[in-house]
Structure formats: structure tokens, C-alpha cells
VOPA-304680 format. One record per residue (C-alpha): residue number from 1; x, y negated, z. Coordinates in steps of 0.05 Angstrom, whole numbers, m for minus. Example, Ala and Ser with C-alpha at 12.3 -4.5 7.8 and 13.67 -1.06 7.14 Angstrom:
[drenmar 1, [246, 90, 156]];
[drenmar 2, [273, 21, 143]];
//
This chain:
[drenmar 1, [354, 209, 1286]];
[drenmar 2, [412, 192, 1240]];
[drenmar 3, [410, 124, 1207]];
[drenmar 4, [431, 130, 1134]];
[drenmar 5, [487, 87, 1109]];
[drenmar 6, [469, 20, 1077]];
[drenmar 7, [496, 44, 1010]];
[drenmar 8, [447, 102, 1011]];
[drenmar 9, [389, 55, 1024]];
[drenmar 10, [412, 13, 964]];
[drenmar 11, [420, 71, 917]];
[drenmar 12, [357, 110, 933]];
[drenmar 13, [307, 59, 905]];
[drenmar 14, [347, 52, 841]];
[drenmar 15, [349, 127, 833]];
[drenmar 16, [275, 130, 845]];
[drenmar 17, [263, 78, 790]];
[drenmar 18, [306, 119, 743]];
[drenmar 19, [268, 183, 758]];
[drenmar 20, [199, 150, 750]];
[drenmar 21, [216, 119, 683]];
[drenmar 22, [252, 182, 659]];
[drenmar 23, [190, 223, 674]];
[drenmar 24, [147, 171, 639]];
[drenmar 25, [190, 175, 577]];
[drenmar 26, [192, 251, 579]];
[drenmar 27, [116, 255, 583]];
[drenmar 28, [110, 209, 523]];
[drenmar 29, [156, 255, 484]];
[drenmar 30, [116, 316, 506]];
[drenmar 31, [52, 281, 485]];
[drenmar 32, [79, 277, 414]];
[drenmar 33, [65, 351, 405]];
[drenmar 34, [m9, 333, 406]];
[drenmar 35, [2, 290, 344]];
[drenmar 36, [0, 316, 273]];
[drenmar 37, [61, 359, 259]];
[drenmar 38, [59, 335, 187]];
[drenmar 39, [64, 263, 211]];
[drenmar 40, [120, 279, 259]];
[drenmar 41, [156, 316, 203]];
[drenmar 42, [150, 255, 158]];
[drenmar 43, [177, 210, 212]];
[drenmar 44, [237, 256, 222]];
[drenmar 45, [249, 257, 147]];
[drenmar 46, [246, 182, 144]];
[drenmar 47, [295, 174, 203]];
[drenmar 48, [344, 224, 173]];
[drenmar 49, [335, 192, 105]];
[drenmar 50, [351, 123, 134]];
[drenmar 51, [414, 150, 167]];
[drenmar 52, [437, 185, 103]];
[drenmar 53, [422, 124, 60]];
[drenmar 54, [456, 75, 107]];
[drenmar 55, [517, 121, 112]];
[drenmar 56, [520, 127, 36]];
[drenmar 57, [516, 51, 26]];
[drenmar 58, [569, 37, 79]];
[drenmar 59, [614, 91, 52]];
[drenmar 60, [608, 64, m19]];
[drenmar 61, [621, m7, 3]];
[drenmar 62, [681, 9, 46]];
[drenmar 63, [710, 55, m7]];
[drenmar 64, [701, 0, m60]];
[drenmar 65, [735, m53, m16]];
[drenmar 66, [792, m7, 3]];
[drenmar 67, [809, 2, m71]];
[drenmar 68, [814, m74, m83]];
[drenmar 69, [884, m86, m111]];
[drenmar 70, [933, m110, m58]];
[drenmar 71, [880, m135, m9]];
[drenmar 72, [833, m77, 4]];
[drenmar 73, [857, m63, 74]];
[drenmar 74, [857, m136, 93]];
[drenmar 75, [785, m146, 68]];
[drenmar 76, [760, m85, 106]];
[drenmar 77, [796, m108, 169]];
[drenmar 78, [767, m178, 165]];
[drenmar 79, [698, m150, 149]];
[drenmar 80, [698, m109, 214]];
[drenmar 81, [721, m168, 255]];
[drenmar 82, [668, m212, 225]];
[drenmar 83, [613, m159, 231]];
[drenmar 84, [626, m145, 305]];
[drenmar 85, [631, m220, 319]];
[drenmar 86, [563, m234, 290]];
[drenmar 87, [533, m172, 322]];
[drenmar 88, [560, m196, 389]];
[drenmar 89, [527, m263, 379]];
[drenmar 90, [461, m230, 360]];
[drenmar 91, [466, m182, 419]];
[drenmar 92, [478, m241, 465]];
[drenmar 93, [416, m278, 440]];
[drenmar 94, [374, m215, 441]];
[drenmar 95, [396, m199, 513]];
[drenmar 96, [380, m271, 533]];
[drenmar 97, [310, m269, 505]];
[drenmar 98, [293, m198, 529]];
[drenmar 99, [324, m209, 598]];
[drenmar 100, [284, m273, 608]];
[drenmar 101, [221, m236, 589]];
[drenmar 102, [236, m175, 631]];
[drenmar 103, [257, m214, 693]];
[drenmar 104, [208, m271, 695]];
[drenmar 105, [149, m257, 649]];
[drenmar 106, [135, m184, 662]];
[drenmar 107, [81, m158, 709]];
[drenmar 108, [122, m98, 730]];
[drenmar 109, [177, m143, 757]];
[drenmar 110, [128, m184, 798]];
[drenmar 111, [99, m119, 825]];
[drenmar 112, [167, m90, 843]];
[drenmar 113, [185, m153, 881]];
[drenmar 114, [125, m141, 927]];
[drenmar 115, [149, m71, 945]];
[drenmar 116, [199, m55, 1002]];
[drenmar 117, [255, m51, 951]];
[drenmar 118, [317, m95, 954]];
[drenmar 119, [313, m151, 904]];
[drenmar 120, [383, m134, 880]];
[drenmar 121, [358, m64, 862]];
[drenmar 122, [300, m93, 822]];
[drenmar 123, [350, m136, 784]];
[drenmar 124, [396, m77, 772]];
[drenmar 125, [341, m36, 742]];
[drenmar 126, [315, m93, 699]];
[drenmar 127, [386, m109, 677]];
[drenmar 128, [397, m37, 653]];
[drenmar 129, [328, m35, 620]];
[drenmar 130, [339, m102, 584]];
[drenmar 131, [408, m82, 559]];
[drenmar 132, [381, m17, 530]];
[drenmar 133, [322, m51, 497]];
[drenmar 134, [366, m104, 466]];
[drenmar 135, [420, m55, 442]];
[drenmar 136, [383, 4, 412]];
[drenmar 137, [377, m30, 343]];
[drenmar 138, [451, m47, 346]];
[drenmar 139, [469, 26, 359]];
[drenmar 140, [421, 48, 305]];
[drenmar 141, [456, 3, 255]];
[drenmar 142, [528, 12, 275]];
[drenmar 143, [529, 89, 278]];
[drenmar 144, [527, 101, 202]];
[drenmar 145, [578, 46, 191]];
[drenmar 146, [629, 74, 240]];
[drenmar 147, [618, 145, 213]];
[drenmar 148, [630, 120, 142]];
[drenmar 149, [692, 81, 165]];
[drenmar 150, [720, 143, 197]];
[drenmar 151, [708, 185, 135]];
[drenmar 152, [740, 134, 89]];
[drenmar 153, [802, 130, 132]];
[drenmar 154, [807, 206, 145]];
[drenmar 155, [810, 196, 220]];
[drenmar 156, [824, 250, 272]];
[drenmar 157, [768, 284, 309]];
[drenmar 158, [779, 245, 374]];
[drenmar 159, [762, 179, 338]];
[drenmar 160, [687, 192, 342]];
[drenmar 161, [680, 205, 417]];
[drenmar 162, [727, 147, 430]];
[drenmar 163, [684, 101, 388]];
[drenmar 164, [622, 123, 427]];
[drenmar 165, [656, 103, 492]];
[drenmar 166, [680, 37, 464]];
[drenmar 167, [612, 17, 437]];
[drenmar 168, [581, 36, 504]];
[drenmar 169, [629, m11, 540]];
[drenmar 170, [618, m65, 489]];
[drenmar 171, [543, m71, 499]];
[drenmar 172, [553, m82, 574]];
[drenmar 173, [584, m151, 562]];
[drenmar 174, [528, m185, 523]];
[drenmar 175, [479, m152, 571]];
[drenmar 176, [514, m184, 631]];
[drenmar 177, [523, m251, 597]];
[drenmar 178, [451, m251, 573]];
[drenmar 179, [424, m235, 642]];
[drenmar 180, [466, m290, 674]];
[drenmar 181, [445, m341, 622]];
[drenmar 182, [372, m322, 629]];
[drenmar 183, [376, m335, 705]];
[drenmar 184, [411, m401, 693]];
[drenmar 185, [359, m421, 642]];
[drenmar 186, [301, m402, 687]];
[drenmar 187, [330, m437, 747]];
[drenmar 188, [346, m504, 716]];
[drenmar 189, [302, m510, 654]];
[drenmar 190, [254, m559, 689]];
[drenmar 191, [310, m609, 701]];
[drenmar 192, [314, m665, 651]];
[drenmar 193, [390, m668, 652]];
[drenmar 194, [394, m594, 637]];
[drenmar 195, [344, m602, 580]];
[drenmar 196, [385, m659, 550]];
[drenmar 197, [449, m618, 557]];
[drenmar 198, [416, m558, 523]];
[drenmar 199, [391, m601, 465]];
[drenmar 200, [460, m632, 457]];
[drenmar 201, [493, m563, 455]];
[drenmar 202, [443, m538, 403]];
[drenmar 203, [452, m599, 359]];
[drenmar 204, [528, m591, 365]];
[drenmar 205, [525, m519, 344]];
[drenmar 206, [480, m535, 285]];
[drenmar 207, [526, m591, 264]];
[drenmar 208, [587, m547, 267]];
[drenmar 209, [551, m493, 226]];
[drenmar 210, [529, m544, 174]];
[drenmar 211, [600, m571, 169]];
[drenmar 212, [634, m503, 165]];
[drenmar 213, [584, m474, 116]];
[drenmar 214, [581, m534, 69]];
[drenmar 215, [590, m515, m5]];
[drenmar 216, [657, m532, m37]];
[drenmar 217, [656, m549, m112]];
[drenmar 218, [698, m507, m158]];
[drenmar 219, [741, m545, m207]];
[drenmar 220, [743, m526, m280]];
[drenmar 221, [818, m510, m278]];
[drenmar 222, [805, m460, m223]];
[drenmar 223, [759, m415, m264]];
[drenmar 224, [814, m366, m281]];
[drenmar 225, [836, m360, m208]];
[drenmar 226, [766, m364, m179]];
[drenmar 227, [769, m295, m146]];
[drenmar 228, [833, m311, m109]];
[drenmar 229, [807, m380, m89]];
[drenmar 230, [743, m349, m62]];
[drenmar 231, [781, m296, m24]];
[drenmar 232, [829, m348, 6]];
[drenmar 233, [770, m391, 27]];
[drenmar 234, [734, m330, 55]];
[drenmar 235, [794, m310, 98]];
[drenmar 236, [803, m382, 122]];
[drenmar 237, [730, m392, 141]];
[drenmar 238, [725, m325, 177]];
[drenmar 239, [789, m332, 218]];
[drenmar 240, [747, m349, 280]];
[drenmar 241, [727, m275, 284]];
[drenmar 242, [799, m259, 304]];
[drenmar 243, [800, m302, 366]];
[drenmar 244, [834, m257, 417]];
[drenmar 245, [787, m274, 475]];
[drenmar 246, [725, m249, 439]];
[drenmar 247, [698, m181, 461]];
[drenmar 248, [684, m165, 388]];
[drenmar 249, [759, m174, 375]];
[drenmar 250, [777, m122, 428]];
[drenmar 251, [727, m72, 400]];
[drenmar 252, [748, m83, 327]];
[drenmar 253, [822, m80, 343]];
[drenmar 254, [814, m16, 384]];
[drenmar 255, [771, 18, 329]];
[drenmar 256, [820, 0, 273]];
[drenmar 257, [882, 19, 312]];
[drenmar 258, [851, 85, 332]];
[drenmar 259, [833, 100, 259]];
[drenmar 260, [905, 84, 238]];
[drenmar 261, [935, 129, 292]];
[drenmar 262, [964, 72, 333]];
[drenmar 263, [938, 101, 398]];
[drenmar 264, [980, 56, 443]];
[drenmar 265, [952, m8, 414]];
[drenmar 266, [882, 22, 412]];
[drenmar 267, [888, 43, 485]];
[drenmar 268, [910, m27, 504]];
[drenmar 269, [849, m61, 473]];
[drenmar 270, [805, m5, 501]];
[drenmar 271, [831, m20, 571]];
[drenmar 272, [819, m94, 561]];
[drenmar 273, [748, m79, 541]];
[drenmar 274, [740, m31, 600]];
[drenmar 275, [766, m80, 651]];
[drenmar 276, [721, m136, 627]];
[drenmar 277, [660, m90, 623]];
[drenmar 278, [673, m65, 694]];
[drenmar 279, [685, m135, 722]];
[drenmar 280, [626, m171, 690]];
[drenmar 281, [580, m110, 698]];
[drenmar 282, [597, m105, 772]];
[drenmar 283, [590, m180, 780]];
[drenmar 284, [521, m178, 748]];
[drenmar 285, [495, m119, 787]];
[drenmar 286, [521, m141, 855]];
[drenmar 287, [519, m217, 855]];
[drenmar 288, [461, m239, 811]];
[drenmar 289, [406, m207, 853]];
[drenmar 290, [398, m267, 900]];
[drenmar 291, [401, m316, 842]];
[drenmar 292, [348, m276, 806]];
[drenmar 293, [301, m278, 865]];
[drenmar 294, [309, m354, 873]];
[drenmar 295, [299, m365, 798]];
[drenmar 296, [238, m320, 798]];
[drenmar 297, [208, m361, 856]];
[drenmar 298, [222, m426, 818]];
[drenmar 299, [192, m400, 752]];
[drenmar 300, [127, m376, 785]];
[drenmar 301, [118, m438, 827]];
[drenmar 302, [130, m495, 778]];
[drenmar 303, [87, m524, 724]];
[drenmar 304, [109, m544, 655]];
[drenmar 305, [183, m551, 640]];
[drenmar 306, [169, m621, 611]];
[drenmar 307, [139, m648, 675]];
[drenmar 308, [196, m699, 683]];
[drenmar 309, [185, m730, 614]];
[drenmar 310, [144, m794, 612]];
[drenmar 311, [110, m776, 547]];
[drenmar 312, [87, m711, 579]];
[drenmar 313, [61, m747, 640]];
[drenmar 314, [21, m795, 595]];
[drenmar 315, [m5, m735, 557]];
[drenmar 316, [m27, m701, 621]];
[drenmar 317, [m62, m764, 644]];
[drenmar 318, [m97, m768, 576]];
[drenmar 319, [m119, m696, 582]];
[drenmar 320, [m147, m709, 652]];
[drenmar 321, [m188, m766, 625]];
[drenmar 322, [m214, m723, 569]];
[drenmar 323, [m230, m666, 616]];
[drenmar 324, [m279, m711, 653]];
[drenmar 325, [m320, m714, 590]];
[drenmar 326, [m307, m643, 567]];
[drenmar 327, [m379, m623, 572]];
[drenmar 328, [m398, m677, 522]];
[drenmar 329, [m340, m668, 474]];
[drenmar 330, [m342, m615, 420]];
[drenmar 331, [m293, m588, 399]];
[drenmar 332, [m250, m589, 461]];
[drenmar 333, [m181, m601, 430]];
[drenmar 334, [m145, m609, 364]];
[drenmar 335, [m143, m534, 351]];
[drenmar 336, [m218, m528, 357]];
[drenmar 337, [m224, m589, 313]];
[drenmar 338, [m182, m558, 258]];
[drenmar 339, [m217, m491, 261]];
[drenmar 340, [m286, m524, 264]];
[drenmar 341, [m274, m568, 203]];
[drenmar 342, [m337, m567, 162]];
[drenmar 343, [m355, m499, 193]];
[drenmar 344, [m313, m462, 142]];
[drenmar 345, [m302, m404, 191]];
[drenmar 346, [m357, m370, 232]];
[drenmar 347, [m357, m384, 306]];
[drenmar 348, [m333, m313, 325]];
[drenmar 349, [m275, m318, 276]];
[drenmar 350, [m256, m386, 304]];
[drenmar 351, [m256, m359, 375]];
[drenmar 352, [m211, m300, 359]];
[drenmar 353, [m161, m342, 319]];
[drenmar 354, [m159, m395, 373]];
[drenmar 355, [m148, m342, 426]];
[drenmar 356, [m89, m311, 389]];
[drenmar 357, [m57, m378, 375]];
[drenmar 358, [m63, m401, 447]];
[drenmar 359, [m34, m335, 472]];
[drenmar 360, [26, m344, 426]];
[drenmar 361, [34, m417, 447]];
[drenmar 362, [34, m400, 521]];
[drenmar 363, [85, m343, 514]];
[drenmar 364, [151, m381, 516]];
[drenmar 365, [191, m318, 502]];
[drenmar 366, [159, m315, 433]];
[drenmar 367, [185, m384, 419]];
[drenmar 368, [257, m362, 431]];
[drenmar 369, [252, m304, 383]];
[drenmar 370, [217, m347, 332]];
[drenmar 371, [272, m400, 337]];
[drenmar 372, [325, m346, 331]];
[drenmar 373, [292, m317, 269]];
[drenmar 374, [285, m385, 234]];
[drenmar 375, [356, m402, 254]];
[drenmar 376, [380, m340, 218]];
[drenmar 377, [338, m359, 158]];
[drenmar 378, [369, m429, 159]];
[drenmar 379, [439, m399, 160]];
[drenmar 380, [420, m354, 102]];
[drenmar 381, [394, m413, 60]];
[drenmar 382, [457, m454, 75]];
[drenmar 383, [502, m397, 53]];
[drenmar 384, [460, m385, m9]];
[drenmar 385, [482, m453, m35]];
[drenmar 386, [551, m424, m45]];
[drenmar 387, [526, m385, m106]];
[drenmar 388, [498, m444, m144]];
[drenmar 389, [562, m459, m183]];
[drenmar 390, [594, m391, m185]];
[drenmar 391, [543, m350, m225]];
[drenmar 392, [558, m350, m299]];
[drenmar 393, [550, m276, m316]];
[drenmar 394, [480, m247, m331]];
[drenmar 395, [499, m185, m292]];
[drenmar 396, [516, m223, m228]];
[drenmar 397, [456, m270, m236]];
[drenmar 398, [410, m209, m238]];
[drenmar 399, [447, m175, m182]];
[drenmar 400, [445, m235, m135]];
[drenmar 401, [373, m250, m151]];
[drenmar 402, [350, m180, m132]];
[drenmar 403, [395, m180, m70]];
[drenmar 404, [361, m245, m52]];
[drenmar 405, [293, m211, m62]];
[drenmar 406, [316, m155, m16]];
[drenmar 407, [340, m205, 37]];
[drenmar 408, [273, m242, 35]];
[drenmar 409, [235, m176, 41]];
[drenmar 410, [278, m154, 100]];
[drenmar 411, [263, m220, 135]];
[drenmar 412, [190, m208, 121]];
[drenmar 413, [195, m138, 151]];
[drenmar 414, [228, m167, 213]];
[drenmar 415, [170, m216, 221]];
[drenmar 416, [115, m164, 211]];
[drenmar 417, [148, m112, 256]];
[drenmar 418, [165, m161, 312]];
[drenmar 419, [103, m206, 312]];
[drenmar 420, [47, m171, 274]];
[drenmar 421, [55, m99, 297]];
[drenmar 422, [43, m112, 372]];
[drenmar 423, [m18, m157, 361]];
[drenmar 424, [m69, m102, 372]];
[drenmar 425, [m31, m73, 432]];
[drenmar 426, [m27, m142, 464]];
[drenmar 427, [m102, m140, 474]];
[drenmar 428, [m83, m94, 531]];
[drenmar 429, [m133, m63, 578]];
[drenmar 430, [m183, m117, 559]];
[drenmar 431, [m191, m85, 491]];
[drenmar 432, [m258, m55, 512]];
[drenmar 433, [m285, m126, 523]];
[drenmar 434, [m266, m142, 451]];
[drenmar 435, [m300, m79, 429]];
[drenmar 436, [m364, m101, 464]];
[drenmar 437, [m364, m168, 428]];
[drenmar 438, [m408, m178, 367]];
[drenmar 439, [m345, m182, 325]];
[drenmar 440, [m327, m109, 338]];
[drenmar 441, [m257, m78, 339]];
[drenmar 442, [m256, m61, 265]];
[drenmar 443, [m269, m132, 245]];
[drenmar 444, [m219, m156, 296]];
[drenmar 445, [m164, m114, 264]];
[drenmar 446, [m183, m137, 195]];
[drenmar 447, [m182, m209, 217]];
[drenmar 448, [m114, m200, 249]];
[drenmar 449, [m89, m172, 182]];
[drenmar 450, [m115, m231, 142]];
[drenmar 451, [m90, m284, 190]];
[drenmar 452, [m21, m252, 194]];
[drenmar 453, [m18, m243, 118]];
[drenmar 454, [m35, m316, 104]];
[drenmar 455, [13, m343, 156]];
[drenmar 456, [72, m299, 133]];
[drenmar 457, [55, m312, 60]];
[drenmar 458, [64, m386, 70]];
[drenmar 459, [132, m374, 102]];
[drenmar 460, [157, m324, 51]];
[drenmar 461, [134, m362, m10]];
[drenmar 462, [171, m423, 16]];
[drenmar 463, [233, m382, 29]];
[drenmar 464, [230, m349, m39]];
[drenmar 465, [218, m412, m79]];
[drenmar 466, [273, m448, m42]];
[drenmar 467, [323, m392, m52]];
[drenmar 468, [305, m386, m126]];
[drenmar 469, [315, m461, m133]];
[drenmar 470, [383, m457, m100]];
[drenmar 471, [403, m400, m146]];
[drenmar 472, [382, m441, m206]];
[drenmar 473, [335, m386, m231]];
[drenmar 474, [287, m403, m286]];
[drenmar 475, [212, m415, m279]];
[drenmar 476, [195, m345, m305]];
[drenmar 477, [240, m311, m254]];
[drenmar 478, [214, m355, m198]];
[drenmar 479, [142, m338, m214]];
[drenmar 480, [160, m264, m220]];
[drenmar 481, [195, m262, m152]];
[drenmar 482, [140, m304, m121]];
[drenmar 483, [87, m254, m144]];
[drenmar 484, [130, m196, m119]];
[drenmar 485, [138, m227, m50]];
[drenmar 486, [63, m240, m48]];
[drenmar 487, [49, m166, m60]];
[drenmar 488, [102, m145, m9]];
[drenmar 489, [72, m193, 42]];
[drenmar 490, [3, m162, 40]];
[drenmar 491, [33, m91, 39]];
[drenmar 492, [80, m101, 99]];
[drenmar 493, [26, m136, 139]];
[drenmar 494, [m23, m80, 124]];
[drenmar 495, [30, m30, 144]];
[drenmar 496, [45, m66, 210]];
[drenmar 497, [m28, m75, 228]];
[drenmar 498, [m46, m4, 209]];
[drenmar 499, [11, 29, 247]];
[drenmar 500, [m2, m17, 306]];
[drenmar 501, [m74, 7, 309]];
[drenmar 502, [m52, 80, 301]];
[drenmar 503, [0, 76, 357]];
[drenmar 504, [m24, 23, 407]];
[drenmar 505, [8, 13, 475]];
[drenmar 506, [m43, m21, 519]];
[drenmar 507, [m3, m9, 583]];
[drenmar 508, [53, m56, 561]];
[drenmar 509, [49, m132, 559]];
[drenmar 510, [120, m144, 534]];
[drenmar 511, [121, m148, 458]];
[drenmar 512, [194, m127, 456]];
[drenmar 513, [179, m62, 492]];
[drenmar 514, [119, m49, 447]];
[drenmar 515, [163, m58, 385]];
[drenmar 516, [218, m14, 415]];
[drenmar 517, [170, 44, 422]];
[drenmar 518, [154, 101, 375]];
[drenmar 519, [104, 62, 333]];
[drenmar 520, [149, 2, 325]];
[drenmar 521, [208, 44, 302]];
[drenmar 522, [163, 82, 254]];
[drenmar 523, [137, 17, 225]];
[drenmar 524, [207, m11, 217]];
[drenmar 525, [232, 52, 181]];
[drenmar 526, [172, 54, 134]];
[drenmar 527, [181, m20, 119]];
[drenmar 528, [255, m10, 104]];
[drenmar 529, [243, 49, 58]];
[drenmar 530, [188, 12, 21]];
[drenmar 531, [232, m49, 10]];
[drenmar 532, [291, m7, m16]];
[drenmar 533, [246, 32, m64]];
[drenmar 534, [211, m32, m88]];
[drenmar 535, [275, m71, m101]];
[drenmar 536, [307, m13, m138]];
[drenmar 537, [245, m3, m181]];
[drenmar 538, [239, m77, m198]];
[drenmar 539, [313, m82, m214]];
[drenmar 540, [309, m21, m260]];
[drenmar 541, [250, m52, m297]];
[drenmar 542, [280, m122, m299]];
[drenmar 543, [257, m159, m362]];
[drenmar 544, [319, m205, m360]];
[drenmar 545, [371, m152, m369]];
[drenmar 546, [439, m138, m339]];
[drenmar 547, [480, m152, m402]];
[drenmar 548, [488, m214, m445]];
[drenmar 549, [445, m183, m498]];
[drenmar 550, [377, m188, m466]];
[drenmar 551, [339, m158, m524]];
[drenmar 552, [382, m95, m526]];
[drenmar 553, [381, m85, m451]];
[drenmar 554, [305, m92, m439]];
[drenmar 555, [265, m28, m449]];
[drenmar 556, [189, m40, m445]];
[drenmar 557, [173, 33, m430]];
[drenmar 558, [222, 37, m373]];
[drenmar 559, [198, m29, m345]];
[drenmar 560, [125, m8, m350]];
[drenmar 561, [140, 57, m313]];
[drenmar 562, [179, 21, m258]];
[drenmar 563, [125, m31, m247]];
[drenmar 564, [71, 23, m246]];
[drenmar 565, [108, 62, m193]];
[drenmar 566, [119, m3, m154]];
[drenmar 567, [44, m18, m155]];
[drenmar 568, [28, 54, m135]];
[drenmar 569, [75, 57, m75]];
[drenmar 570, [53, m13, m54]];
[drenmar 571, [m20, 10, m54]];
[drenmar 572, [m4, 73, m15]];
[drenmar 573, [44, 38, 34]];
[drenmar 574, [m7, m16, 50]];
[drenmar 575, [m76, 13, 40]];
[drenmar 576, [m65, 82, 72]];
[drenmar 577, [m38, 59, 140]];
[drenmar 578, [m90, 3, 145]];
[drenmar 579, [m146, 52, 127]];
[drenmar 580, [m123, 103, 178]];
[drenmar 581, [m116, 49, 231]];
[drenmar 582, [m186, 22, 218]];
[drenmar 583, [m214, 93, 220]];
[drenmar 584, [m181, 105, 288]];
[drenmar 585, [m206, 39, 315]];
[drenmar 586, [m277, 54, 291]];
[drenmar 587, [m276, 122, 327]];
[drenmar 588, [m249, 88, 390]];
[drenmar 589, [m303, 35, 386]];
[drenmar 590, [m357, 88, 384]];
//
């Protein structure tokens, strides 16, 4: 009997994993034919509409910048460098979070490690899967932009296939770096020295960002040259994006040179990107398998990551003392004490809320994504301070205020899609136990909606009021935008909960994979379309006008029509999905 080569033994399990997952995906696609064709048609229309709308906006923006007198090409060039630099940073963070979840907090990984499969093969598959999960949104965003860039510059036909290859090489690098960092984090996170180093690095990064993004006052004698001063400061503050050792620089330089017909320079940067993608990709797939197995063993055998801190040891000792009297103490901890205050909530509601909060607290991967989201919000608030002394035209005041409304709403959609949508699916295969409880599945879904709505409303009202204060908007506008964000909060939470109940995924325990599925994409697209329509309608019916003459610009009939349509689409976008989701849950419960 011939003994197969070692390489064949290494490749066969990976090919088997590919085939199994490909068949699973194919069967899910085939199962879509059992869904309503009207619903599938609406989803297809929404996806195509998003692509067309994004392409139109990018095309308009690039065309507008390219026509800027004397500096249009420079602004477009710097914009691409800056965009790809920030996208690389976001891809790196996303790969870090998803890789950590996929490698160390996923049941499938633990199951695969018990099979007669080489541990390096398990890591290779999880590396590929994590990179695809972290990069699909990037590809979904960047495709309309690159298509619009090519159309504006009248590129040759070979630009588009070349860009596809370049983007494919580009996403390998943050995937490899993210996987390596996740293994390093998992392996050494319980060490006090590593924790101190990590805290020091984070504080340094925050300090640098606060220093670089600090607002600079504009002098009175610079009012006439304000545009040039702002552009000079913009080019100076974004020069970091042109650092030659950044992968985003190689991609941006290759794309721009290819569009301009400089194929030699474009080929040089493409080869630099190719060589680095091959080197780090091969390094990750061939050398990180052993480190992954050791890190996995450490993660699943250790206790809390704060075990070396004295305050944690004292806290553990205090908890052990309390546990000896746990049968006599009610409530058991501070969470139960808060929820049981004066018996405001019924006992079944307290139990469900406490369960969801404890699940969120014990899932460390949720912390990372929460910290990343609030970090982005902090950066947004810091940059928003730049507008406080530069808005003197009613047109730009109204424009920036509604753009701020759109930014707040998009952050809200990110929170509801990422954290609220998978809540029902995270009940998992134990959902039948919840259905047997006196609470019932219908009431569980409603309670999840109200808890999520109140929590996100607190966050979004704080963000809205703070941004309005930084923009020096009046009390009337602040109240108006606060009321608008309140309506959007309940609508987007109802949409996320309803679609999550309509398209649950009880087989998956990873929230990132649940969101990346069909239902999560559908929820994100619907949320985006609702936000765009709402902001446009409210801007059209603005009572503060776009011209210095407020009285002449405001039309009560047009405003009343816009607000009526806004209320109508808000009712339909929130009530209809939630109603359909509750109806499906009620049928399932029976």
C-alpha cells in the first residue's frame, strides 16, 4: 500500500473543510427559494439600490473635488491615501477581534481540535474564515468607490480586473497581522507586565490622537484666506497616510498610477503588495499553527486575566466569604440588587435582563467591539470640535447639522445591527427552554426590544446633545434633533429585533457570523436606506432654512409633507418588521 506524501495529508483536511462549508453555504442559498419571492425581490432591489446610490454619491464627490481650482487632483489623491489608511486600521482591528473570537471562543474550533486533523490545518481554515468575515463589509464599501473613481478618470478596461486583484492581496495583510496579534494577546494577556504594556500603548495612542486632533483657533485676519489655511492644515495633518511602509500606501499608489496610465509605477507597487501578501500570508498559514494550539490551551485552562492583580485577589476572597452565606443573602450580587430595587420589575423580567447582561459581560469579544465603537465615536466628537469656529453661513450650519444627524443615525444603525440583531439568535438551541418559561417567546422578544431601545437611547441622546453643543446649535434645533434621534432609535431597534426574529440563526454562537449572514445584511441595508430617506426628508422640511432669509426659505406646506412622510416611513420601518417577527415567534412557540 502506497503511503501518501505528507503534503497530501496536510492538504486533504483543508480541502474537506472547504467542501463542507461550501456545501453548507450552497444549501442555505438553495433554501432561500422557499422564502417569499416578493421579499427576496425587495432585498435584491435594496442591494442594487444601495450600490447605485453609493456609486452616485462617490461619483459626485470625486467629480466635485477634481474640479477644485488648482488642487483638485491633489485633494483626490490625498483622500484616497487617507481612506485606505483608515480602512486598513479598521480592517486590522476587525480581524483582531474576529480572529480572537473564531480561534479561542468558538465551539467549532474546540471541536475541530479534537479531530484527527493537524492543528495547523485548523488554524489555516479559521484564518481564511476570519479574514473573509472581517473583509466583506470593506469590499461592499470600496467597490462603488473604485468604480466611480475609474469612471471619473476615464480609465482603461484593464483597470477594473487589476483593482480586484490588488484589493484581494490587500486584505491578506490585515488578516495575517490580526491573526498574529490575536494569538499574542491570547497567549500573554494574563501576564501583569503585558497588561501594563498594553494599557501604556493604548494611553499613548489616545494621547497622540488628542494632540494631533486638537482644534486650532482661526484668527480674524485669516478669514479671507480661511479655505487655503484649512486646506494647508488638512494636507499637513494627513501626511501620515503617505508613509511608504504602509500597505495602504502601496494599494493607493498602485490604483492611482494604474488609473493615470503609469503602468510601470503601478506594477512596482503591485509587486510590493504581492510580495508582502505572499510572505506574511505564508508565514501565518505555516508558522502560527503551533502558537495557536499553545495559546488555545492557555486560554481554556486559565481563570480570569486579572488573577495577578491584588485588588482582584481581594475581590475574589470577598466573593468567597459572601458565597458561604449565599443562601441567606438576597439578592445575590449588585446586579440583582439594582434590578430588585423596590420591586419595580417583575421577577421574570429581572431574570431575563440579568441573564442577558451577564452573557454580555462574560463575552470578552463583545468588549473589544464595544471599545472599538466608542473609540470611533470619541474620534468623531474630537473632530467635530473643528467646526465650532468655522460655521458662519446659514447654509453650512444647516448642512453640517444634518450631516451630523446622519452620522449619529449611522452609529445607531451600527449598534443595533451588531449588538441588537443577534440577541434572539444567541438564545441558541436553548430557545425551546425559554419558550417553555412562563414569560413566553413573544414577551421575551418584546422585552429585548424595550431593553435595547432604552440602552441605545441613552447613548444616542448623549451623543446628539454633545454634538449639538459642540456645533453651537440653538436650543430649538437641539430639541428637534433630539426628538428625531429618539424616533430613529425606537425604529432601528424595532427593525433589528424584528428582522432578527424573522431570520434567526440558532446554530451559530458567534455574533459576528450571525451579523454577517443574510438577515444581518438585510437589516443593515434596510437601516441605511431608512436613515438616508429620513435625513433627506428632514433636511427638505427644515424650519431653519438654507438661506440667510429664513422667512422666505421656510415653506410650511413642504415641511408638513416632509414630516408626514418621515413619520409614515418610520412607522412602517419599525412596526412592520417587529410585527412580522412577533408573529413568527408566536407561531414557533405554538
